[in-house]
C-alpha positions as CSV (number, residue, x, y, z in Angstrom):
1,M,-86.2,296.6,32.4
2,P,-83.1,298.9,32.2
3,Y,-82.0,301.2,29.5
4,Y,-78.6,300.8,27.8
5,V,-76.1,303.2,26.4
6,Y,-73.9,301.2,24.1
7,I,-71.1,301.5,21.5
8,M,-70.9,299.4,18.4
9,T,-68.0,299.5,15.9
10,D,-66.8,297.9,12.7
11,D,-64.3,295.1,12.4
12,N,-61.4,297.7,12.3
13,N,-62.6,299.8,15.3
14,S,-62.6,302.7,12.9
15,V,-66.3,303.7,13.1
16,M,-68.0,304.0,16.5
17,A,-71.7,304.4,16.9
18,I,-73.2,305.4,20.3
19,N,-76.9,304.6,20.9
20,V,-79.5,304.0,23.6
21,C,-82.0,301.2,23.7
22,R,-84.2,299.2,26.0
23,N,-83.3,295.7,24.8
24,L,-79.6,295.6,24.1
25,A,-79.5,291.9,23.2
26,R,-82.1,292.4,20.5
27,K,-80.3,295.5,19.1
28,V,-77.0,293.7,18.9
29,I,-78.6,290.8,17.1
30,E,-80.3,293.3,14.7
31,H,-76.9,295.0,14.0
32,K,-75.3,291.7,13.3
33,R,-78.1,290.6,11.0
34,E,-77.9,293.9,9.1
35,N,-74.3,293.2,8.4
36,N,-75.1,289.9,6.8
37,D,-77.9,291.4,4.7
38,S,-76.3,294.7,3.9
39,K,-73.8,296.0,1.4
40,K,-73.1,299.0,3.6
41,E,-69.5,300.1,3.6
42,K,-69.3,300.5,7.4
43,K,-70.9,297.6,9.2
44,L,-71.3,297.7,12.9
45,S,-70.2,294.2,13.9
46,K,-68.8,294.5,17.5
47,L,-70.3,295.5,20.8
48,L,-67.4,297.4,22.4
49,Y,-69.1,299.0,25.5
50,Y,-72.3,299.2,27.3
51,E,-73.7,300.5,30.5
52,M,-77.1,300.2,32.2
53,H,-79.4,303.0,33.5
54,S,-82.6,302.6,35.4
55,K,-84.2,305.7,33.8
56,H,-84.6,306.6,30.2
57,E,-83.7,310.3,30.9
58,N,-80.4,309.2,32.5
59,A,-79.5,307.0,29.5
60,M,-80.4,309.8,27.0
61,E,-78.3,312.3,29.0
62,R,-75.3,310.0,29.1
63,D,-75.7,309.3,25.3
64,K,-75.7,313.0,24.7
65,V,-72.6,313.6,26.8
66,M,-70.7,310.7,25.2
67,R,-71.3,312.0,21.7
68,Y,-69.4,315.2,22.6
69,W,-66.3,313.3,23.7
70,D,-63.4,313.2,21.4
71,E,-62.3,309.9,20.0
72,N,-59.3,309.5,22.2
73,Y,-61.3,310.1,25.4
74,L,-64.0,307.7,24.2
75,K,-61.4,305.0,23.6
76,Q,-60.0,305.5,27.1
77,V,-63.5,305.0,28.6
78,I,-64.0,301.9,26.5
79,A,-60.7,300.6,27.6
80,L,-61.8,300.7,31.3
81,Q,-64.4,298.0,30.5
82,N,-62.8,296.4,27.5
83,S,-59.0,296.9,27.3
84,K,-58.6,294.6,24.2
85,F,-61.5,296.2,22.3
86,M,-63.1,292.7,21.9
87,D,-66.7,292.0,20.9
88,L,-68.6,291.9,24.2
89,T,-71.7,290.1,22.7
90,D,-70.9,286.8,24.3
91,K,-70.4,288.4,27.7
92,L,-73.7,290.3,27.4
93,F,-75.6,287.2,26.4
94,S,-74.1,285.1,29.2
95,Q,-75.0,287.9,31.7
96,L,-78.5,287.9,30.4
97,D,-78.7,284.1,30.5
98,M,-79.5,283.9,26.8
99,F,-77.7,280.6,26.2
100,D,-79.3,277.2,26.5
101,S,-77.6,274.5,28.4
102,D,-75.9,273.2,25.2
103,G,-74.5,276.7,24.5
104,S,-76.8,277.6,21.7
105,L,-78.4,281.0,21.6
106,I,-82.0,281.2,22.9
107,R,-84.1,283.1,20.4
């Protein structure tokens, strides 16, 4: 199972959080559930960017490097994969074959 470096943001794309995980689909679902259950001011609701790594060390190193990038450069990197800054959750789930034949999410 690969490791993922991913970026989540709020609805306004004003807050960006870079993280590493093993199961990206689960983490995205957790973030979205937290938004429904939380009164946090800044809710991470959109998956903007993700990349896979075969080794944990590589994912951690990439995470560390990305955290030092300034916001403009980070947005340029995101735009290479996601030029409209749309939520990539559906794309991720379809790539992972997480939808049933009727289009409902497999839990």
